[in-house]
Structures are given as structure tokens and as C-alpha cells.
Gaussian input, Z-matrix of N, CA and C with variables (Angstrom, degrees):
# hf/3-21g

backbone

0 1
 N
 C     1     B1
 C     2     B2     1     A1
 N     3     B3     2     A2     1     D1
 C     4     B4     3     A3     2     D2
 C     5     B5     4     A4     3     D3
 N     6     B6     5     A5     4     D4
 C     7     B7     6     A6     5     D5
 C     8     B8     7     A7     6     D6
 N     9     B9     8     A8     7     D7
 C    10    B10     9     A9     8     D8
 C    11    B11    10    A10     9     D9
 N    12    B12    11    A11    10    D10
 C    13    B13    12    A12    11    D11
 C    14    B14    13    A13    12    D12
 N    15    B15    14    A14    13    D13
 C    16    B16    15    A15    14    D14
 C    17    B17    16    A16    15    D15
 N    18    B18    17    A17    16    D16
 C    19    B19    18    A18    17    D17
 C    20    B20    19    A19    18    D18
 N    21    B21    20    A20    19    D19
 C    22    B22    21    A21    20    D20
 C    23    B23    22    A22    21    D21
 N    24    B24    23    A23    22    D22
 C    25    B25    24    A24    23    D23
 C    26    B26    25    A25    24    D24
 N    27    B27    26    A26    25    D25
 C    28    B28    27    A27    26    D26
 C    29    B29    28    A28    27    D27
 N    30    B30    29    A29    28    D28
 C    31    B31    30    A30    29    D29
 C    32    B32    31    A31    30    D30
 N    33    B33    32    A32    31    D31
 C    34    B34    33    A33    32    D32
 C    35    B35    34    A34    33    D33
 N    36    B36    35    A35    34    D34
 C    37    B37    36    A36    35    D35
 C    38    B38    37    A37    36    D36
 N    39    B39    38    A38    37    D37
 C    40    B40    39    A39    38    D38
 C    41    B41    40    A40    39    D39
 N    42    B42    41    A41    40    D40
 C    43    B43    42    A42    41    D41
 C    44    B44    43    A43    42    D42
 N    45    B45    44    A44    43    D43
 C    46    B46    45    A45    44    D44
 C    47    B47    46    A46    45    D45
 N    48    B48    47    A47    46    D46
 C    49    B49    48    A48    47    D47
 C    50    B50    49    A49    48    D48
 N    51    B51    50    A50    49    D49
 C    52    B52    51    A51    50    D50
 C    53    B53    52    A52    51    D51
 N    54    B54    53    A53    52    D52
 C    55    B55    54    A54    53    D53
 C    56    B56    55    A55    54    D54
 N    57    B57    56    A56    55    D55
 C    58    B58    57    A57    56    D56
 C    59    B59    58    A58    57    D57
 N    60    B60    59    A59    58    D58
 C    61    B61    60    A60    59    D59
 C    62    B62    61    A61    60    D60
 N    63    B63    62    A62    61    D61
 C    64    B64    63    A63    62    D62
 C    65    B65    64    A64    63    D63
 N    66    B66    65    A65    64    D64
 C    67    B67    66    A66    65    D65
 C    68    B68    67    A67    66    D66
 N    69    B69    68    A68    67    D67
 C    70    B70    69    A69    68    D68
 C    71    B71    70    A70    69    D69
 N    72    B72    71    A71    70    D70
 C    73    B73    72    A72    71    D71
 C    74    B74    73    A73    72    D72
 N    75    B75    74    A74    73    D73
 C    76    B76    75    A75    74    D74
 C    77    B77    76    A76    75    D75
 N    78    B78    77    A77    76    D76
 C    79    B79    78    A78    77    D77
 C    80    B80    79    A79    78    D78
 N    81    B81    80    A80    79    D79
 C    82    B82    81    A81    80    D80
 C    83    B83    82    A82    81    D81
 N    84    B84    83    A83    82    D82
 C    85    B85    84    A84    83    D83
 C    86    B86    85    A85    84    D84
 N    87    B87    86    A86    85    D85
 C    88    B88    87    A87    86    D86
 C    89    B89    88    A88    87    D87
 N    90    B90    89    A89    88    D88
 C    91    B91    90    A90    89    D89
 C    92    B92    91    A91    90    D90
 N    93    B93    92    A92    91    D91
 C    94    B94    93    A93    92    D92
 C    95    B95    94    A94    93    D93
 N    96    B96    95    A95    94    D94
 C    97    B97    96    A96    95    D95
 C    98    B98    97    A97    96    D96
 N    99    B99    98    A98    97    D97
 C   100   B100    99    A99    98    D98
 C   101   B101   100   A100    99    D99
 N   102   B102   101   A101   100   D100
 C   103   B103   102   A102   101   D101
 C   104   B104   103   A103   102   D102
 N   105   B105   104   A104   103   D103
 C   106   B106   105   A105   104   D104
 C   107   B107   106   A106   105   D105
 N   108   B108   107   A107   106   D106
 C   109   B109   108   A108   107   D107
 C   110   B110   109   A109   108   D108
 N   111   B111   110   A110   109   D109
 C   112   B112   111   A111   110   D110
 C   113   B113   112   A112   111   D111
 N   114   B114   113   A113   112   D112
 C   115   B115   114   A114   113   D113
 C   116   B116   115   A115   114   D114
 N   117   B117   116   A116   115   D115
 C   118   B118   117   A117   116   D116
 C   119   B119   118   A118   117   D117
 N   120   B120   119   A119   118   D118
 C   121   B121   120   A120   119   D119
 C   122   B122   121   A121   120   D120
 N   123   B123   122   A122   121   D121
 C   124   B124   123   A123   122   D122
 C   125   B125   124   A124   123   D123
 N   126   B126   125   A125   124   D124
 C   127   B127   126   A126   125   D125
 C   128   B128   127   A127   126   D126
 N   129   B129   128   A128   127   D127
 C   130   B130   129   A129   128   D128
 C   131   B131   130   A130   129   D129
 N   132   B132   131   A131   130   D130
 C   133   B133   132   A132   131   D131
 C   134   B134   133   A133   132   D132
 N   135   B135   134   A134   133   D133
 C   136   B136   135   A135   134   D134
 C   137   B137   136   A136   135   D135
 N   138   B138   137   A137   136   D136
 C   139   B139   138   A138   137   D137
 C   140   B140   139   A139   138   D138
 N   141   B141   140   A140   139   D139
 C   142   B142   141   A141   140   D140
 C   143   B143   142   A142   141   D141
 N   144   B144   143   A143   142   D142
 C   145   B145   144   A144   143   D143
 C   146   B146   145   A145   144   D144
 N   147   B147   146   A146   145   D145
 C   148   B148   147   A147   146   D146
 C   149   B149   148   A148   147   D147
 N   150   B150   149   A149   148   D148
 C   151   B151   150   A150   149   D149
 C   152   B152   151   A151   150   D150
 N   153   B153   152   A152   151   D151
 C   154   B154   153   A153   152   D152
 C   155   B155   154   A154   153   D153
 N   156   B156   155   A155   154   D154
 C   157   B157   156   A156   155   D155
 C   158   B158   157   A157   156   D156
 N   159   B159   158   A158   157   D157
 C   160   B160   159   A159   158   D158
 C   161   B161   160   A160   159   D159
 N   162   B162   161   A161   160   D160
 C   163   B163   162   A162   161   D161
 C   164   B164   163   A163   162   D162
 N   165   B165   164   A164   163   D163
 C   166   B166   165   A165   164   D164
 C   167   B167   166   A166   165   D165
 N   168   B168   167   A167   166   D166
 C   169   B169   168   A168   167   D167
 C   170   B170   169   A169   168   D168
 N   171   B171   170   A170   169   D169
 C   172   B172   171   A171   170   D170
 C   173   B173   172   A172   171   D171
 N   174   B174   173   A173   172   D172
 C   175   B175   174   A174   173   D173
 C   176   B176   175   A175   174   D174
 N   177   B177   176   A176   175   D175
 C   178   B178   177   A177   176   D176
 C   179   B179   178   A178   177   D177
 N   180   B180   179   A179   178   D178
 C   181   B181   180   A180   179   D179
 C   182   B182   181   A181   180   D180
 N   183   B183   182   A182   181   D181
 C   184   B184   183   A183   182   D182
 C   185   B185   184   A184   183   D183
 N   186   B186   185   A185   184   D184
 C   187   B187   186   A186   185   D185
 C   188   B188   187   A187   186   D186
 N   189   B189   188   A188   187   D187
 C   190   B190   189   A189   188   D188
 C   191   B191   190   A190   189   D189
 N   192   B192   191   A191   190   D190
 C   193   B193   192   A192   191   D191
 C   194   B194   193   A193   192   D192
 N   195   B195   194   A194   193   D193
 C   196   B196   195   A195   194   D194
 C   197   B197   196   A196   195   D195
 N   198   B198   197   A197   196   D196
 C   199   B199   198   A198   197   D197
 C   200   B200   199   A199   198   D198
 N   201   B201   200   A200   199   D199
 C   202   B202   201   A201   200   D200
 C   203   B203   202   A202   201   D201
 N   204   B204   203   A203   202   D202
 C   205   B205   204   A204   203   D203
 C   206   B206   205   A205   204   D204

   B1=1.4493
   B2=1.5197
   B3=1.3274
   B4=1.4588
   B5=1.5104
   B6=1.3409
   B7=1.4616
   B8=1.5118
   B9=1.3202
   B10=1.4543
   B11=1.5074
   B12=1.3002
   B13=1.4434
   B14=1.5138
   B15=1.2895
   B16=1.4454
   B17=1.5270
   B18=1.3344
   B19=1.4616
   B20=1.5300
   B21=1.3410
   B22=1.4612
   B23=1.5233
   B24=1.3358
   B25=1.4574
   B26=1.5208
   B27=1.3335
   B28=1.4655
   B29=1.5214
   B30=1.3129
   B31=1.4585
   B32=1.5138
   B33=1.3345
   B34=1.4595
   B35=1.5192
   B36=1.3298
   B37=1.4551
   B38=1.5307
   B39=1.3310
   B40=1.4638
   B41=1.5217
   B42=1.3106
   B43=1.4599
   B44=1.5252
   B45=1.3331
   B46=1.4626
   B47=1.5300
   B48=1.3268
   B49=1.4728
   B50=1.5268
   B51=1.3413
   B52=1.4662
   B53=1.5195
   B54=1.3211
   B55=1.4550
   B56=1.5255
   B57=1.3302
   B58=1.4577
   B59=1.5234
   B60=1.3140
   B61=1.4609
   B62=1.5198
   B63=1.3180
   B64=1.4556
   B65=1.5350
   B66=1.3121
   B67=1.4630
   B68=1.5229
   B69=1.3447
   B70=1.4767
   B71=1.5239
   B72=1.3331
   B73=1.4647
   B74=1.5256
   B75=1.3199
   B76=1.4573
   B77=1.5347
   B78=1.3229
   B79=1.4669
   B80=1.5342
   B81=1.3197
   B82=1.4587
   B83=1.5143
   B84=1.3324
   B85=1.4709
   B86=1.5253
   B87=1.3160
   B88=1.4640
   B89=1.5290
   B90=1.3478
   B91=1.4579
   B92=1.5104
   B93=1.3223
   B94=1.4615
   B95=1.5212
   B96=1.3224
   B97=1.4498
   B98=1.5076
   B99=1.2790
   B100=1.4583
   B101=1.5305
   B102=1.3193
   B103=1.4570
   B104=1.5213
   B105=1.3209
   B106=1.4605
   B107=1.5202
   B108=1.3353
   B109=1.4641
   B110=1.5255
   B111=1.3164
   B112=1.4672
   B113=1.5312
   B114=1.3223
   B115=1.4701
   B116=1.5285
   B117=1.3195
   B118=1.4659
   B119=1.5238
   B120=1.3256
   B121=1.4661
   B122=1.5249
   B123=1.3163
   B124=1.4639
   B125=1.5247
   B126=1.3334
   B127=1.4641
   B128=1.5235
   B129=1.3237
   B130=1.4619
   B131=1.5241
   B132=1.3143
   B133=1.4655
   B134=1.5288
   B135=1.3258
   B136=1.4595
   B137=1.5267
   B138=1.3304
   B139=1.4666
   B140=1.5281
   B141=1.3227
   B142=1.4697
   B143=1.5280
   B144=1.3228
   B145=1.4619
   B146=1.5286
   B147=1.3159
   B148=1.4642
   B149=1.5337
   B150=1.3187
   B151=1.4713
   B152=1.5240
   B153=1.3107
   B154=1.4661
   B155=1.5228
   B156=1.3292
   B157=1.4582
   B158=1.5216
   B159=1.3381
   B160=1.4710
   B161=1.5249
   B162=1.3234
   B163=1.4658
   B164=1.5203
   B165=1.3394
   B166=1.4672
   B167=1.5213
   B168=1.3336
   B169=1.4631
   B170=1.5296
   B171=1.3236
   B172=1.4627
   B173=1.5286
   B174=1.3319
   B175=1.4687
   B176=1.5222
   B177=1.3362
   B178=1.4635
   B179=1.5242
   B180=1.3512
   B181=1.4649
   B182=1.5220
   B183=1.3242
   B184=1.4614
   B185=1.5255
   B186=1.3299
   B187=1.4664
   B188=1.5274
   B189=1.3284
   B190=1.4574
   B191=1.5198
   B192=1.3245
   B193=1.4639
   B194=1.5234
   B195=1.3279
   B196=1.4538
   B197=1.5202
   B198=1.3289
   B199=1.4570
   B200=1.5280
   B201=1.3231
   B202=1.4549
   B203=1.5265
   B204=1.3314
   B205=1.4818
   B206=1.4960
   A1=108.95
   A2=116.71
   A3=122.41
   A4=110.30
   A5=115.85
   A6=121.53
   A7=112.90
   A8=116.61
   A9=123.71
   A10=115.38
   A11=115.14
   A12=119.69
   A13=113.58
   A14=114.09
   A15=124.09
   A16=108.04
   A17=118.55
   A18=119.55
   A19=113.83
   A20=117.03
   A21=120.68
   A22=112.23
   A23=117.20
   A24=121.27
   A25=110.43
   A26=113.97
   A27=121.20
   A28=109.18
   A29=116.05
   A30=123.18
   A31=108.52
   A32=115.50
   A33=120.06
   A34=107.43
   A35=116.70
   A36=121.91
   A37=108.38
   A38=116.16
   A39=120.29
   A40=111.85
   A41=117.66
   A42=120.94
   A43=110.92
   A44=116.26
   A45=120.70
   A46=113.34
   A47=116.56
   A48=122.83
   A49=111.06
   A50=113.64
   A51=119.34
   A52=109.69
   A53=114.44
   A54=121.81
   A55=107.58
   A56=115.05
   A57=120.23
   A58=110.28
   A59=114.35
   A60=121.39
   A61=108.20
   A62=115.56
   A63=120.75
   A64=111.00
   A65=117.84
   A66=121.77
   A67=114.21
   A68=117.68
   A69=119.32
   A70=112.53
   A71=116.36
   A72=121.07
   A73=113.11
   A74=115.15
   A75=121.16
   A76=107.54
   A77=117.85
   A78=119.67
   A79=111.93
   A80=115.66
   A81=121.95
   A82=114.73
   A83=117.86
   A84=119.64
   A85=112.44
   A86=117.92
   A87=121.85
   A88=112.78
   A89=117.84
   A90=120.67
   A91=113.26
   A92=114.44
   A93=122.83
   A94=105.84
   A95=116.30
   A96=118.75
   A97=110.88
   A98=117.26
   A99=127.52
   A100=112.85
   A101=114.03
   A102=123.53
   A103=108.38
   A104=116.44
   A105=121.16
   A106=113.74
   A107=117.72
   A108=119.70
   A109=109.79
   A110=114.62
   A111=120.83
   A112=109.72
   A113=116.42
   A114=121.03
   A115=111.73
   A116=116.59
   A117=119.94
   A118=110.43
   A119=117.62
   A120=120.59
   A121=110.32
   A122=117.17
   A123=120.77
   A124=111.63
   A125=116.19
   A126=121.65
   A127=112.47
   A128=117.61
   A129=122.31
   A130=112.84
   A131=117.95
   A132=120.08
   A133=111.12
   A134=117.03
   A135=120.57
   A136=110.51
   A137=116.54
   A138=120.65
   A139=109.89
   A140=116.55
   A141=120.46
   A142=110.89
   A143=117.32
   A144=120.58
   A145=110.56
   A146=117.38
   A147=120.72
   A148=110.63
   A149=117.08
   A150=120.10
   A151=111.01
   A152=116.79
   A153=120.05
   A154=111.05
   A155=117.12
   A156=120.39
   A157=111.07
   A158=116.79
   A159=120.41
   A160=110.66
   A161=116.34
   A162=120.24
   A163=111.31
   A164=117.06
   A165=120.26
   A166=110.75
   A167=116.88
   A168=120.72
   A169=110.57
   A170=116.45
   A171=120.34
   A172=110.53
   A173=116.74
   A174=120.66
   A175=111.03
   A176=117.04
   A177=120.87
   A178=110.73
   A179=117.52
   A180=120.71
   A181=110.62
   A182=117.44
   A183=120.88
   A184=109.95
   A185=116.67
   A186=119.96
   A187=111.17
   A188=117.11
   A189=121.08
   A190=111.64
   A191=115.68
   A192=120.17
   A193=111.54
   A194=117.94
   A195=121.56
   A196=112.71
   A197=116.97
   A198=120.97
   A199=110.01
   A200=115.54
   A201=120.52
   A202=109.41
   A203=114.94
   A204=120.28
   A205=111.49
   D1=143.24
   D2=177.81
   D3=-74.55
   D4=-174.72
   D5=-176.91
   D6=-59.48
   D7=116.42
   D8=173.14
   D9=48.61
   D10=166.12
   D11=173.67
   D12=114.29
   D13=151.28
   D14=178.81
   D15=-94.59
   D16=136.33
   D17=-178.80
   D18=-64.63
   D19=-12.57
   D20=178.47
   D21=-97.05
   D22=13.22
   D23=179.80
   D24=-114.78
   D25=160.19
   D26=-177.28
   D27=-133.02
   D28=153.85
   D29=178.49
   D30=-131.19
   D31=159.17
   D32=173.54
   D33=-113.15
   D34=126.61
   D35=178.78
   D36=-91.46
   D37=117.72
   D38=-179.16
   D39=-77.64
   D40=-15.61
   D41=177.21
   D42=-78.79
   D43=-43.84
   D44=-176.17
   D45=-104.11
   D46=-4.20
   D47=-179.09
   D48=51.36
   D49=57.70
   D50=178.93
   D51=-147.51
   D52=158.38
   D53=174.32
   D54=-82.82
   D55=137.16
   D56=-179.69
   D57=-125.82
   D58=156.38
   D59=176.19
   D60=-116.17
   D61=176.12
   D62=-179.52
   D63=-58.85
   D64=-22.90
   D65=-178.29
   D66=-81.40
   D67=-13.39
   D68=-176.65
   D69=-144.76
   D70=49.10
   D71=-175.13
   D72=-81.67
   D73=135.42
   D74=168.37
   D75=-78.91
   D76=168.27
   D77=177.70
   D78=-55.49
   D79=150.19
   D80=-176.84
   D81=-53.47
   D82=-31.65
   D83=-178.65
   D84=-66.48
   D85=-13.40
   D86=-179.88
   D87=-105.96
   D88=1.66
   D89=-171.90
   D90=-109.70
   D91=148.30
   D92=167.75
   D93=-117.56
   D94=139.67
   D95=179.53
   D96=128.93
   D97=-172.36
   D98=19.00
   D99=-85.79
   D100=158.99
   D101=176.09
   D102=-120.62
   D103=154.55
   D104=-177.38
   D105=-82.89
   D106=-11.53
   D107=179.60
   D108=-141.58
   D109=156.63
   D110=176.69
   D111=-61.90
   D112=-39.18
   D113=-179.68
   D114=-62.70
   D115=-44.25
   D116=178.88
   D117=-62.99
   D118=-42.18
   D119=178.52
   D120=-63.29
   D121=-39.29
   D122=179.54
   D123=-64.08
   D124=-25.61
   D125=-179.87
   D126=-100.35
   D127=17.93
   D128=-174.58
   D129=-55.71
   D130=-43.68
   D131=-177.89
   D132=-66.85
   D133=-39.30
   D134=178.31
   D135=-67.71
   D136=-40.18
   D137=178.07
   D138=-61.80
   D139=-45.44
   D140=179.98
   D141=-63.42
   D142=-41.39
   D143=179.50
   D144=-63.18
   D145=-43.70
   D146=179.66
   D147=-63.45
   D148=-41.70
   D149=178.81
   D150=-65.10
   D151=-41.55
   D152=178.71
   D153=-62.17
   D154=-41.28
   D155=178.15
   D156=-63.57
   D157=-41.10
   D158=177.73
   D159=-61.89
   D160=-44.15
   D161=-179.79
   D162=-65.76
   D163=-39.10
   D164=177.55
   D165=-62.76
   D166=-41.64
   D167=178.34
   D168=-64.25
   D169=-40.30
   D170=178.17
   D171=-64.28
   D172=-42.06
   D173=176.63
   D174=-59.41
   D175=-42.25
   D176=178.81
   D177=-62.35
   D178=-41.93
   D179=178.42
   D180=-62.02
   D181=-41.19
   D182=178.45
   D183=-65.03
   D184=-44.09
   D185=-179.98
   D186=-62.51
   D187=-42.08
   D188=-179.51
   D189=-66.92
   D190=-31.30
   D191=-178.86
   D192=-85.75
   D193=-6.06
   D194=-179.96
   D195=73.48
   D196=23.94
   D197=179.32
   D198=-84.91
   D199=150.98
   D200=179.06
   D201=-109.49
   D202=161.53
   D203=177.91
   D204=-63.97

């Protein structure tokens, strides 16, 4: 088995743009995850983009309300 990981988890490699398993992992600096399904790992970039947009919207609400960190 490669470095760490559960055989039932999946990662997305941003270097090779592919879903990886514990048996074929690229170095951690190139991975997103782990994810519980191959489908979720395949959608890693979209998931990250959606989360970033949500966080940006939340930051805007805090800024508009004059709230501090």
C-alpha cells in the first residue's frame, strides 16, 4: 500500500487531473481529498469552487455587517 489512506477513499490529482486510489497516489502536494466516492473525487475542483464562492459570500456579509474576525 502507498502512503496512508483508506482503500475505500479517493483523491483527485491536480497534476494529472485524474481520480486516484490508495494504490496509485501522487504526492500529497498534488492531491485533493480524501473523498468517499470516485464521483466526488472526480468533482473535486467543482466542489472546491462552490465552497470558495460560499466563503466569499459569507465574508461579504460579515464585511457589510461590520463584523470582525
